[in-house]
All heavy atoms as TSV, in Angstrom:
chain	resi	resn	atom	element	x	y	z
A	1	MET	N	N	45.282	-20.592	18.129
A	1	MET	CA	C	44.174	-20.249	17.130
A	1	MET	C	C	42.864	-20.985	17.397
A	1	MET	O	O	41.791	-20.503	17.334
A	1	MET	CB	C	44.681	-20.637	15.721
A	1	MET	CG	C	43.688	-20.312	14.710
A	1	MET	SD	S	43.542	-18.506	14.584
A	1	MET	CE	C	42.380	-18.398	13.288
A	2	LEU	N	N	43.010	-22.251	17.949
A	2	LEU	CA	C	41.857	-23.099	18.205
A	2	LEU	C	C	41.085	-22.469	19.369
A	2	LEU	O	O	39.797	-22.460	19.403
A	2	LEU	CB	C	42.219	-24.502	18.514
A	2	LEU	CG	C	41.171	-25.511	18.731
A	2	LEU	CD1	C	40.251	-25.557	17.494
A	2	LEU	CD2	C	41.599	-26.893	19.014
A	3	ARG	N	N	41.752	-21.913	20.311
A	3	ARG	CA	C	41.141	-21.376	21.540
A	3	ARG	C	C	40.359	-20.111	21.174
A	3	ARG	O	O	39.174	-19.865	21.612
A	3	ARG	CB	C	42.208	-20.978	22.582
A	3	ARG	CG	C	41.598	-20.279	23.788
A	3	ARG	CD	C	42.316	-20.694	25.050
A	3	ARG	NE	N	41.966	-19.878	26.174
A	3	ARG	CZ	C	40.912	-20.155	26.928
A	3	ARG	NH1	N	40.166	-21.187	26.635
A	3	ARG	NH2	N	40.579	-19.391	28.018
A	4	VAL	N	N	40.838	-19.281	20.264
A	4	VAL	CA	C	40.125	-18.042	19.808
A	4	VAL	C	C	38.856	-18.461	19.129
A	4	VAL	O	O	37.742	-17.865	19.262
A	4	VAL	CB	C	40.998	-17.283	18.858
A	4	VAL	CG1	C	40.260	-16.085	18.281
A	4	VAL	CG2	C	42.262	-16.681	19.675
A	5	LYS	N	N	38.949	-19.505	18.272
A	5	LYS	CA	C	37.750	-19.968	17.623
A	5	LYS	C	C	36.762	-20.564	18.518
A	5	LYS	O	O	35.539	-20.183	18.445
A	5	LYS	CB	C	38.174	-21.046	16.577
A	5	LYS	CG	C	37.058	-21.536	15.648
A	5	LYS	CD	C	37.549	-22.460	14.554
A	5	LYS	CE	C	36.443	-22.846	13.653
A	5	LYS	NZ	N	36.859	-23.773	12.628
A	6	SER	N	N	37.170	-21.196	19.579
A	6	SER	CA	C	36.252	-21.657	20.574
A	6	SER	C	C	35.580	-20.631	21.381
A	6	SER	O	O	34.404	-20.600	21.657
A	6	SER	CB	C	37.028	-22.666	21.579
A	6	SER	OG	O	36.163	-22.955	22.669
A	7	ILE	N	N	36.330	-19.482	21.685
A	7	ILE	CA	C	35.680	-18.358	22.369
A	7	ILE	C	C	34.693	-17.690	21.429
A	7	ILE	O	O	33.610	-17.319	21.983
A	7	ILE	CB	C	36.813	-17.376	22.748
A	7	ILE	CG1	C	37.685	-17.978	23.917
A	7	ILE	CG2	C	36.174	-16.038	23.275
A	7	ILE	CD1	C	38.959	-17.255	24.220
A	8	ILE	N	N	34.969	-17.620	20.222
A	8	ILE	CA	C	33.978	-16.933	19.268
A	8	ILE	C	C	32.621	-17.759	19.267
A	8	ILE	O	O	31.574	-17.238	19.288
A	8	ILE	CB	C	34.590	-16.759	17.928
A	8	ILE	CG1	C	35.704	-15.681	17.995
A	8	ILE	CG2	C	33.579	-16.396	16.918
A	8	ILE	CD1	C	36.573	-15.617	16.664
A	9	ILE	N	N	32.801	-19.037	19.143
A	9	ILE	CA	C	31.643	-19.922	19.143
A	9	ILE	C	C	30.905	-19.874	20.397
A	9	ILE	O	O	29.572	-19.769	20.296
A	9	ILE	CB	C	32.032	-21.377	18.817
A	9	ILE	CG1	C	32.591	-21.524	17.415
A	9	ILE	CG2	C	30.897	-22.301	19.045
A	9	ILE	CD1	C	33.207	-22.879	17.004
A	10	GLN	N	N	31.474	-19.801	21.499
A	10	GLN	CA	C	30.839	-19.716	22.778
A	10	GLN	C	C	30.104	-18.406	22.887
A	10	GLN	O	O	29.001	-18.266	23.419
A	10	GLN	CB	C	31.799	-19.913	23.965
A	10	GLN	CG	C	32.217	-21.341	24.111
A	10	GLN	CD	C	33.289	-21.527	25.206
A	10	GLN	OE1	O	33.694	-20.534	25.825
A	10	GLN	NE2	N	33.652	-22.730	25.544
A	11	SER	N	N	30.770	-17.315	22.424
A	11	SER	CA	C	30.088	-15.947	22.592
A	11	SER	C	C	28.845	-15.924	21.597
A	11	SER	O	O	27.875	-15.301	21.981
A	11	SER	CB	C	31.077	-14.871	22.129
A	11	SER	OG	O	31.440	-14.990	20.811
A	12	ARG	N	N	28.904	-16.570	20.490
A	12	ARG	CA	C	27.715	-16.600	19.696
A	12	ARG	C	C	26.601	-17.334	20.357
A	12	ARG	O	O	25.422	-17.022	20.240
A	12	ARG	CB	C	28.038	-17.249	18.326
A	12	ARG	CG	C	28.878	-16.373	17.404
A	12	ARG	CD	C	29.118	-16.944	16.050
A	12	ARG	NE	N	29.931	-16.104	15.203
A	12	ARG	CZ	C	30.504	-16.458	14.111
A	12	ARG	NH1	N	30.320	-17.707	13.645
A	12	ARG	NH2	N	31.214	-15.668	13.392
A	13	ARG	N	N	26.909	-18.511	21.043
A	13	ARG	CA	C	25.898	-19.240	21.692
A	13	ARG	C	C	25.224	-18.396	22.884
A	13	ARG	O	O	24.147	-18.456	23.071
A	13	ARG	CB	C	26.507	-20.513	22.281
A	13	ARG	CG	C	26.713	-21.578	21.217
A	13	ARG	CD	C	27.119	-22.889	21.841
A	13	ARG	NE	N	27.463	-23.835	20.666
A	13	ARG	CZ	C	28.400	-24.722	20.787
A	13	ARG	NH1	N	29.062	-24.868	21.964
A	13	ARG	NH2	N	28.647	-25.493	19.804
A	14	LEU	N	N	26.089	-17.686	23.498
A	14	LEU	CA	C	25.618	-16.848	24.651
A	14	LEU	C	C	24.698	-15.730	24.075
A	14	LEU	O	O	23.665	-15.354	24.653
A	14	LEU	CB	C	26.768	-16.267	25.443
A	14	LEU	CG	C	27.527	-17.177	26.354
A	14	LEU	CD1	C	28.676	-16.462	26.994
A	14	LEU	CD2	C	26.585	-17.695	27.401
A	15	ALA	N	N	25.128	-15.172	22.965
A	15	ALA	CA	C	24.296	-14.001	22.350
A	15	ALA	C	C	22.946	-14.616	21.892
A	15	ALA	O	O	21.943	-13.921	21.901
A	15	ALA	CB	C	25.087	-13.484	21.194
A	16	SER	N	N	22.855	-15.874	21.460
A	16	SER	CA	C	21.603	-16.405	20.958
A	16	SER	C	C	20.898	-17.164	22.143
A	16	SER	O	O	19.997	-17.952	21.848
A	16	SER	CB	C	21.866	-17.271	19.794
A	16	SER	OG	O	22.576	-18.457	20.239
A	17	HIS	N	N	21.301	-16.901	23.301
A	17	HIS	CA	C	20.642	-17.497	24.510
A	17	HIS	C	C	20.602	-19.061	24.503
A	17	HIS	O	O	19.776	-19.698	24.924
A	17	HIS	CB	C	19.218	-17.004	24.730
A	17	HIS	CG	C	19.188	-15.541	24.752
A	17	HIS	ND1	N	19.682	-14.830	25.831
A	17	HIS	CD2	C	18.652	-14.646	23.906
A	17	HIS	CE1	C	19.364	-13.552	25.665
A	17	HIS	NE2	N	18.883	-13.370	24.461
A	18	GLY	N	N	21.716	-19.623	23.986
A	18	GLY	CA	C	21.934	-21.076	23.991
A	18	GLY	C	C	21.276	-21.802	22.926
A	18	GLY	O	O	21.316	-22.970	22.790
A	19	HIS	N	N	20.543	-21.101	22.009
A	19	HIS	CA	C	19.957	-21.794	20.890
A	19	HIS	C	C	20.891	-21.819	19.812
A	19	HIS	O	O	21.966	-21.225	19.757
A	19	HIS	CB	C	18.622	-21.012	20.501
A	19	HIS	CG	C	17.590	-21.017	21.579
A	19	HIS	ND1	N	16.813	-22.032	21.822
A	19	HIS	CD2	C	17.217	-20.042	22.481
A	19	HIS	CE1	C	15.982	-21.758	22.860
A	19	HIS	NE2	N	16.215	-20.501	23.199
A	20	GLY	N	N	20.492	-22.554	18.773
A	20	GLY	CA	C	21.347	-22.676	17.615
A	20	GLY	C	C	21.462	-21.416	16.815
A	20	GLY	O	O	21.128	-20.273	17.351
A	21	PRO	N	N	22.004	-21.563	15.648
A	21	PRO	CA	C	22.234	-20.324	14.818
A	21	PRO	C	C	21.027	-19.476	14.562
A	21	PRO	O	O	21.020	-18.278	14.456
A	21	PRO	CB	C	22.918	-20.818	13.486
A	21	PRO	CG	C	22.997	-22.280	13.688
A	21	PRO	CD	C	22.442	-22.618	14.996
A	22	SER	N	N	19.835	-20.209	14.488
A	22	SER	CA	C	18.653	-19.522	14.106
A	22	SER	C	C	18.095	-18.822	15.350
A	22	SER	O	O	17.513	-17.694	15.274
A	22	SER	CB	C	17.478	-20.310	13.591
A	22	SER	OG	O	17.186	-21.363	14.514
A	23	GLY	N	N	18.267	-19.304	16.483
A	23	GLY	CA	C	17.851	-18.772	17.786
A	23	GLY	C	C	16.304	-18.861	17.946
A	23	GLY	O	O	15.666	-19.409	17.119
A	24	PRO	N	N	15.802	-18.297	19.017
A	24	PRO	CA	C	14.409	-18.257	19.209
A	24	PRO	C	C	13.669	-17.342	18.276
A	24	PRO	O	O	14.300	-16.468	17.638
A	24	PRO	CB	C	14.277	-17.738	20.668
A	24	PRO	CG	C	15.418	-16.939	20.883
A	24	PRO	CD	C	16.556	-17.573	20.048
A	25	PRO	N	N	12.412	-17.560	18.078
A	25	PRO	CA	C	11.666	-16.712	17.089
A	25	PRO	C	C	11.499	-15.281	17.613
A	25	PRO	O	O	10.361	-14.855	17.946
A	25	PRO	CB	C	10.388	-17.461	16.951
A	25	PRO	CG	C	10.234	-18.231	18.149
A	25	PRO	CD	C	11.555	-18.589	18.611
A	26	THR	N	N	12.529	-14.564	17.619
A	26	THR	CA	C	12.527	-13.201	18.231
A	26	THR	C	C	11.767	-12.221	17.218
A	26	THR	O	O	11.340	-11.206	17.714
A	26	THR	CB	C	13.870	-12.612	18.389
A	26	THR	OG1	O	14.646	-12.726	17.303
A	26	THR	CG2	C	14.589	-13.375	19.571
A	27	THR	N	N	11.633	-12.657	15.982
A	27	THR	CA	C	10.996	-11.733	14.944
A	27	THR	C	C	9.517	-11.571	15.340
A	27	THR	O	O	8.864	-10.571	15.185
A	27	THR	CB	C	11.074	-12.227	13.577
A	27	THR	OG1	O	10.623	-13.528	13.549
A	27	THR	CG2	C	12.586	-12.149	13.209
A	28	ILE	N	N	8.910	-12.725	15.828
A	28	ILE	CA	C	7.464	-12.607	16.233
A	28	ILE	C	C	7.317	-11.687	17.459
A	28	ILE	O	O	6.405	-10.919	17.552
A	28	ILE	CB	C	6.891	-14.031	16.551
A	28	ILE	CG1	C	6.914	-14.824	15.218
A	28	ILE	CG2	C	5.601	-14.002	17.160
A	28	ILE	CD1	C	6.593	-16.292	15.373
A	29	THR	N	N	8.236	-11.856	18.438
A	29	THR	CA	C	8.222	-11.009	19.593
A	29	THR	C	C	8.350	-9.505	19.183
A	29	THR	O	O	7.710	-8.662	19.692
A	29	THR	CB	C	9.278	-11.488	20.542
A	29	THR	OG1	O	9.236	-12.782	20.792
A	29	THR	CG2	C	9.150	-10.692	21.873
A	30	ALA	N	N	9.296	-9.279	18.266
A	30	ALA	CA	C	9.522	-7.815	17.868
A	30	ALA	C	C	8.386	-7.327	17.133
A	30	ALA	O	O	7.957	-6.191	17.319
A	30	ALA	CB	C	10.759	-7.854	16.948
A	31	LEU	N	N	7.668	-8.203	16.280
A	31	LEU	CA	C	6.429	-7.703	15.624
A	31	LEU	C	C	5.359	-7.392	16.519
A	31	LEU	O	O	4.587	-6.453	16.392
A	31	LEU	CB	C	6.061	-8.740	14.611
A	31	LEU	CG	C	6.930	-8.814	13.360
A	31	LEU	CD1	C	6.416	-9.960	12.502
A	31	LEU	CD2	C	6.926	-7.576	12.605
A	32	LYS	N	N	5.163	-8.185	17.601
A	32	LYS	CA	C	4.102	-7.989	18.545
A	32	LYS	C	C	4.412	-6.649	19.297
A	32	LYS	O	O	3.441	-5.953	19.626
A	32	LYS	CB	C	4.109	-9.043	19.626
A	32	LYS	CG	C	3.433	-10.331	19.091
A	32	LYS	CD	C	3.394	-11.387	20.139
A	32	LYS	CE	C	2.713	-12.724	19.597
A	32	LYS	NZ	N	2.769	-13.767	20.547
A	33	ALA	N	N	5.676	-6.346	19.560
A	33	ALA	CA	C	6.008	-5.057	20.243
A	33	ALA	C	C	5.700	-3.878	19.317
A	33	ALA	O	O	5.481	-2.718	19.810
A	33	ALA	CB	C	7.445	-5.056	20.614
A	34	MET	N	N	5.654	-4.064	17.974
A	34	MET	CA	C	5.485	-2.968	17.076
A	34	MET	C	C	4.073	-2.722	16.754
A	34	MET	O	O	3.710	-1.695	16.016
A	34	MET	CB	C	6.192	-3.283	15.740
A	34	MET	CG	C	7.678	-3.268	15.874
A	34	MET	SD	S	8.364	-3.611	14.189
A	34	MET	CE	C	10.009	-4.207	14.674
A	35	ILE	N	N	3.135	-3.464	17.203
A	35	ILE	CA	C	1.728	-3.366	16.850
A	35	ILE	C	C	1.066	-2.001	17.299
A	35	ILE	O	O	0.504	-1.395	16.388
A	35	ILE	CB	C	0.824	-4.505	17.451
A	35	ILE	CG1	C	1.187	-5.841	16.703
A	35	ILE	CG2	C	-0.589	-4.269	17.391
A	35	ILE	CD1	C	0.561	-7.080	17.283
A	36	PRO	N	N	1.316	-1.600	18.524
A	36	PRO	CA	C	0.769	-0.285	18.863
A	36	PRO	C	C	1.319	0.875	17.959
A	36	PRO	O	O	0.618	1.758	17.600
A	36	PRO	CB	C	1.263	-0.012	20.270
A	36	PRO	CG	C	1.518	-1.326	20.811
A	36	PRO	CD	C	1.948	-2.197	19.671
A	37	SER	N	N	2.546	0.869	17.616
A	37	SER	CA	C	3.152	1.929	16.813
A	37	SER	C	C	2.619	1.848	15.323
A	37	SER	O	O	2.245	2.808	14.720
A	37	SER	CB	C	4.715	1.764	16.658
A	37	SER	OG	O	5.268	1.983	17.965
A	38	ALA	N	N	2.408	0.587	14.841
A	38	ALA	CA	C	1.829	0.439	13.530
A	38	ALA	C	C	0.448	0.847	13.474
A	38	ALA	O	O	0.031	1.493	12.470
A	38	ALA	CB	C	1.896	-1.079	13.111
A	39	VAL	N	N	-0.352	0.592	14.490
A	39	VAL	CA	C	-1.766	1.144	14.515
A	39	VAL	C	C	-1.759	2.664	14.565
A	39	VAL	O	O	-2.524	3.344	13.836
A	39	VAL	CB	C	-2.491	0.564	15.729
A	39	VAL	CG1	C	-3.842	1.267	15.916
A	39	VAL	CG2	C	-2.732	-0.890	15.627
A	40	GLY	N	N	-0.830	3.230	15.317
A	40	GLY	CA	C	-0.813	4.689	15.383
A	40	GLY	C	C	-0.421	5.304	14.142
A	40	GLY	O	O	-1.070	6.257	13.673
A	41	TYR	N	N	0.668	4.849	13.485
A	41	TYR	CA	C	1.103	5.391	12.182
A	41	TYR	C	C	0.057	5.133	11.111
A	41	TYR	O	O	-0.211	5.952	10.213
A	41	TYR	CB	C	2.349	4.724	11.741
A	41	TYR	CG	C	3.568	5.349	12.327
A	41	TYR	CD1	C	4.308	4.669	13.342
A	41	TYR	CD2	C	3.923	6.635	12.181
A	41	TYR	CE1	C	5.423	5.303	14.016
A	41	TYR	CE2	C	5.056	7.245	12.761
A	41	TYR	CZ	C	5.834	6.548	13.690
A	41	TYR	OH	O	6.873	7.142	14.341
A	42	GLY	N	N	-0.642	3.977	11.127
A	42	GLY	CA	C	-1.657	3.618	10.095
A	42	GLY	C	C	-2.849	4.582	10.333
A	42	GLY	O	O	-3.429	5.059	9.235
A	43	SER	N	N	-3.245	4.895	11.571
A	43	SER	CA	C	-4.375	5.827	11.750
A	43	SER	C	C	-4.072	7.238	11.261
A	43	SER	O	O	-4.843	7.910	10.696
A	43	SER	CB	C	-4.730	5.858	13.259
A	43	SER	OG	O	-5.052	4.538	13.624
A	44	ALA	N	N	-2.818	7.623	11.597
A	44	ALA	CA	C	-2.328	8.974	11.124
A	44	ALA	C	C	-2.377	9.109	9.681
A	44	ALA	O	O	-2.747	10.074	9.059
A	44	ALA	CB	C	-1.051	9.305	11.782
A	45	ALA	N	N	-1.859	7.980	8.964
A	45	ALA	CA	C	-1.863	8.030	7.504
A	45	ALA	C	C	-3.193	8.004	6.987
A	45	ALA	O	O	-3.411	8.681	5.993
A	45	ALA	CB	C	-1.038	6.765	7.046
A	46	ALA	N	N	-4.144	7.246	7.596
A	46	ALA	CA	C	-5.523	7.320	7.057
A	46	ALA	C	C	-6.153	8.687	7.172
A	46	ALA	O	O	-6.884	9.142	6.331
A	46	ALA	CB	C	-6.413	6.218	7.761
A	47	ALA	N	N	-5.958	9.320	8.334
A	47	ALA	CA	C	-6.451	10.647	8.580
A	47	ALA	C	C	-5.947	11.625	7.664
A	47	ALA	O	O	-6.591	12.471	7.077
A	47	ALA	CB	C	-6.209	11.091	9.952
A	48	LEU	N	N	-4.676	11.525	7.378
A	48	LEU	CA	C	-4.037	12.412	6.363
A	48	LEU	C	C	-4.498	12.182	5.028
A	48	LEU	O	O	-4.725	13.143	4.215
A	48	LEU	CB	C	-2.498	12.230	6.403
A	48	LEU	CG	C	-1.619	13.043	5.433
A	48	LEU	CD1	C	-1.702	14.555	5.886
A	48	LEU	CD2	C	-0.194	12.658	5.439
A	49	GLY	N	N	-4.694	10.914	4.706
A	49	GLY	CA	C	-5.226	10.582	3.408
A	49	GLY	C	C	-6.713	11.163	3.220
A	49	GLY	O	O	-6.975	11.726	2.059
A	50	LEU	N	N	-7.505	11.087	4.240
A	50	LEU	CA	C	-8.853	11.669	4.188
A	50	LEU	C	C	-8.764	13.179	3.950
A	50	LEU	O	O	-9.576	13.768	3.206
A	50	LEU	CB	C	-9.671	11.366	5.489
A	50	LEU	CG	C	-10.128	9.918	5.542
A	50	LEU	CD1	C	-10.777	9.630	6.866
A	50	LEU	CD2	C	-11.127	9.642	4.399
A	51	TYR	N	N	-7.914	13.830	4.761
A	51	TYR	CA	C	-7.745	15.256	4.708
A	51	TYR	C	C	-7.263	15.688	3.327
A	51	TYR	O	O	-7.722	16.685	2.744
A	51	TYR	CB	C	-6.757	15.687	5.774
A	51	TYR	CG	C	-6.481	17.201	5.737
A	51	TYR	CD1	C	-7.462	18.117	6.182
A	51	TYR	CD2	C	-5.352	17.713	5.165
A	51	TYR	CE1	C	-7.218	19.475	6.156
A	51	TYR	CE2	C	-5.165	19.036	5.120
A	51	TYR	CZ	C	-6.113	19.970	5.652
A	51	TYR	OH	O	-5.790	21.301	5.587
A	52	LEU	N	N	-6.233	15.065	2.734
A	52	LEU	CA	C	-5.732	15.510	1.450
A	52	LEU	C	C	-6.637	15.122	0.269
A	52	LEU	O	O	-6.717	15.885	-0.704
A	52	LEU	CB	C	-4.362	14.710	1.260
A	52	LEU	CG	C	-3.246	15.180	2.108
A	52	LEU	CD1	C	-2.005	14.368	1.929
A	52	LEU	CD2	C	-2.970	16.645	1.958
A	53	THR	N	N	-7.513	14.056	0.425
A	53	THR	CA	C	-8.319	13.786	-0.755
A	53	THR	C	C	-9.702	14.427	-0.574
A	53	THR	O	O	-10.400	14.430	-1.515
A	53	THR	CB	C	-8.506	12.204	-0.817
A	53	THR	OG1	O	-9.003	11.722	0.335
A	53	THR	CG2	C	-7.180	11.495	-1.159
A	54	ASP	N	N	-10.009	14.865	0.638
A	54	ASP	CA	C	-11.300	15.541	0.907
A	54	ASP	C	C	-12.400	14.666	0.523
A	54	ASP	O	O	-13.347	14.965	-0.211
A	54	ASP	CB	C	-11.393	16.839	0.137
A	54	ASP	CG	C	-12.290	17.835	0.818
A	54	ASP	OD1	O	-12.549	17.676	2.037
A	54	ASP	OD2	O	-12.763	18.769	0.146
A	55	TRP	N	N	-12.486	13.359	1.034
A	55	TRP	CA	C	-13.426	12.358	0.720
A	55	TRP	C	C	-14.773	12.587	1.357
A	55	TRP	O	O	-14.902	12.304	2.570
A	55	TRP	CB	C	-12.817	11.027	1.038
A	55	TRP	CG	C	-13.589	9.775	0.500
A	55	TRP	CD1	C	-14.363	9.896	-0.469
A	55	TRP	CD2	C	-13.395	8.473	0.969
A	55	TRP	NE1	N	-14.852	8.578	-0.746
A	55	TRP	CE2	C	-14.243	7.664	0.162
A	55	TRP	CE3	C	-12.662	7.850	1.900
A	55	TRP	CZ2	C	-14.370	6.324	0.203
A	55	TRP	CZ3	C	-12.788	6.480	2.057
A	55	TRP	CH2	C	-13.641	5.689	1.262
A	56	LYS	N	N	-15.696	13.168	0.730
A	56	LYS	CA	C	-16.968	13.581	1.289
A	56	LYS	C	C	-17.750	12.425	1.891
A	56	LYS	O	O	-18.411	12.606	2.872
A	56	LYS	CB	C	-17.791	14.325	0.185
A	56	LYS	CG	C	-19.103	14.889	0.751
A	56	LYS	CD	C	-19.891	15.554	-0.318
A	56	LYS	CE	C	-21.137	16.056	0.215
A	56	LYS	NZ	N	-21.930	16.710	-0.779
A	57	LEU	N	N	-17.686	11.289	1.271
A	57	LEU	CA	C	-18.453	10.081	1.712
A	57	LEU	C	C	-18.152	9.736	3.160
A	57	LEU	O	O	-19.041	9.397	3.911
A	57	LEU	CB	C	-18.110	8.875	0.840
A	57	LEU	CG	C	-18.742	7.568	1.241
A	57	LEU	CD1	C	-20.194	7.695	0.931
A	57	LEU	CD2	C	-18.093	6.441	0.467
A	58	VAL	N	N	-16.904	10.008	3.676
A	58	VAL	CA	C	-16.585	9.757	5.065
A	58	VAL	C	C	-16.596	10.933	5.868
A	58	VAL	O	O	-17.082	10.948	7.049
A	58	VAL	CB	C	-15.193	9.022	5.137
A	58	VAL	CG1	C	-14.759	8.830	6.604
A	58	VAL	CG2	C	-15.255	7.649	4.377
A	59	LEU	N	N	-16.002	12.014	5.320
A	59	LEU	CA	C	-15.833	13.235	6.073
A	59	LEU	C	C	-17.144	14.010	6.417
A	59	LEU	O	O	-17.167	14.792	7.306
A	59	LEU	CB	C	-14.896	14.187	5.340
A	59	LEU	CG	C	-13.526	13.668	5.350
A	59	LEU	CD1	C	-12.602	14.716	4.532
A	59	LEU	CD2	C	-12.876	13.472	6.655
A	60	GLN	N	N	-18.215	13.727	5.807
A	60	GLN	CA	C	-19.521	14.401	6.090
A	60	GLN	C	C	-20.024	13.990	7.481
A	60	GLN	O	O	-20.864	14.650	8.108
A	60	GLN	CB	C	-20.529	14.107	5.025
A	60	GLN	CG	C	-21.065	12.681	4.993
A	60	GLN	CD	C	-21.993	12.379	3.846
A	60	GLN	OE1	O	-22.516	13.358	3.274
A	60	GLN	NE2	N	-22.213	11.087	3.524
A	61	TYR	N	N	-19.569	12.915	8.012
A	61	TYR	CA	C	-19.925	12.413	9.339
A	61	TYR	C	C	-19.008	12.846	10.488
A	61	TYR	O	O	-19.133	12.513	11.574
A	61	TYR	CB	C	-20.130	10.931	9.374
A	61	TYR	CG	C	-21.165	10.488	8.377
A	61	TYR	CD1	C	-20.842	9.753	7.154
A	61	TYR	CD2	C	-22.545	10.795	8.596
A	61	TYR	CE1	C	-21.724	9.313	6.260
A	61	TYR	CE2	C	-23.421	10.339	7.668
A	61	TYR	CZ	C	-23.119	9.631	6.476
A	61	TYR	OH	O	-24.017	9.266	5.541
A	62	LEU	N	N	-17.941	13.533	10.174
A	62	LEU	CA	C	-16.823	13.871	11.082
A	62	LEU	C	C	-17.291	15.233	11.668
A	62	LEU	O	O	-17.439	16.250	10.992
A	62	LEU	CB	C	-15.557	13.979	10.336
A	62	LEU	CG	C	-14.376	14.178	11.314
A	62	LEU	CD1	C	-14.159	12.886	12.101
A	62	LEU	CD2	C	-13.132	14.376	10.432
A	63	PRO	N	N	-17.435	15.279	12.963
A	63	PRO	CA	C	-17.890	16.616	13.638
A	63	PRO	C	C	-16.774	17.722	13.468
A	63	PRO	O	O	-15.615	17.353	13.380
A	63	PRO	CB	C	-17.913	16.236	15.182
A	63	PRO	CG	C	-17.987	14.783	15.231
A	63	PRO	CD	C	-17.340	14.202	13.960
A	64	PHE	N	N	-17.187	18.845	13.367
A	64	PHE	CA	C	-16.336	20.049	13.244
A	64	PHE	C	C	-15.726	20.127	11.844
A	64	PHE	O	O	-15.280	21.202	11.430
A	64	PHE	CB	C	-15.182	20.071	14.208
A	64	PHE	CG	C	-15.625	20.044	15.701
A	64	PHE	CD1	C	-15.433	18.963	16.418
A	64	PHE	CD2	C	-16.334	21.165	16.285
A	64	PHE	CE1	C	-15.891	18.934	17.788
A	64	PHE	CE2	C	-16.773	21.150	17.480
A	64	PHE	CZ	C	-16.495	20.035	18.325
A	65	TYR	N	N	-15.686	19.032	11.117
A	65	TYR	CA	C	-15.160	19.179	9.766
A	65	TYR	C	C	-16.344	19.092	8.670
A	65	TYR	O	O	-16.122	19.465	7.556
A	65	TYR	CB	C	-14.239	18.079	9.505
A	65	TYR	CG	C	-13.350	18.223	8.393
A	65	TYR	CD1	C	-12.161	19.011	8.384
A	65	TYR	CD2	C	-13.609	17.578	7.044
A	65	TYR	CE1	C	-11.310	19.151	7.211
A	65	TYR	CE2	C	-12.842	17.722	6.026
A	65	TYR	CZ	C	-11.637	18.513	6.073
A	65	TYR	OH	O	-10.822	18.675	5.027
A	66	ASN	N	N	-17.387	18.596	9.099
A	66	ASN	CA	C	-18.581	18.427	8.164
A	66	ASN	C	C	-19.311	19.740	7.777
A	66	ASN	O	O	-20.086	19.728	6.812
A	66	ASN	CB	C	-19.527	17.375	8.607
A	66	ASN	CG	C	-20.245	17.767	9.970
A	66	ASN	OD1	O	-19.944	18.846	10.521
A	66	ASN	ND2	N	-21.129	17.035	10.490
A	67	GLY	N	N	-19.008	20.781	8.502
A	67	GLY	CA	C	-19.629	22.074	8.090
A	67	GLY	C	C	-19.227	22.540	6.777
A	67	GLY	O	O	-19.862	23.282	6.088
A	68	LYS	N	N	-18.136	22.040	6.254
A	68	LYS	CA	C	-17.582	22.286	4.963
A	68	LYS	C	C	-18.521	21.744	3.815
A	68	LYS	O	O	-18.707	22.241	2.844
A	68	LYS	CB	C	-16.249	21.716	4.819
A	68	LYS	CG	C	-15.531	21.942	3.512
A	68	LYS	CD	C	-14.153	21.296	3.657
A	68	LYS	CE	C	-13.364	21.552	2.397
A	68	LYS	NZ	N	-12.044	20.947	2.471
A	69	PHE	N	N	-19.363	20.637	4.238
A	69	PHE	CA	C	-20.175	20.044	3.231
A	69	PHE	C	C	-21.598	20.449	3.316
A	69	PHE	O	O	-22.417	19.807	2.590
A	69	PHE	CB	C	-19.972	18.581	3.300
A	69	PHE	CG	C	-18.598	18.035	3.103
A	69	PHE	CD1	C	-17.850	17.496	4.231
A	69	PHE	CD2	C	-17.945	18.213	1.931
A	69	PHE	CE1	C	-16.593	17.157	3.933
A	69	PHE	CE2	C	-16.614	17.782	1.717
A	69	PHE	CZ	C	-15.989	17.281	2.763
A	70	GLU	N	N	-22.000	21.347	4.150
A	70	GLU	CA	C	-23.426	21.694	4.265
A	70	GLU	C	C	-23.827	22.445	3.008
A	70	GLU	O	O	-23.165	23.279	2.510
A	70	GLU	CB	C	-23.578	22.592	5.500
A	70	GLU	CG	C	-23.478	21.909	6.839
A	70	GLU	CD	C	-23.686	22.756	8.051
A	70	GLU	OE1	O	-23.911	23.953	7.810
A	70	GLU	OE2	O	-23.575	22.247	9.128
A	71	GLU	N	N	-25.056	22.123	2.575
A	71	GLU	CA	C	-25.560	22.706	1.359
A	71	GLU	C	C	-26.684	23.619	1.652
A	71	GLU	O	O	-27.364	23.567	2.545
A	71	GLU	CB	C	-26.036	21.673	0.375
A	71	GLU	CG	C	-24.885	20.759	-0.094
A	71	GLU	CD	C	-25.269	19.591	-1.009
A	71	GLU	OE1	O	-26.481	19.640	-1.334
A	71	GLU	OE2	O	-24.501	18.828	-1.328
């Protein structure tokens, strides 16, 4: 039984690359990798919001779409 427990502990150490239970700050690395996707989704959400709300203050300067606001 003691040998099985030792193997489990060693496998956990190998999985965390030799660091303790908390391991290296992989969350920061993961967040840095998500920045391009977050910018893309945020931009798409902002464009969709402008389209759905028909916000004239901003959309009057958008080419091809501002013809809707000509008086």
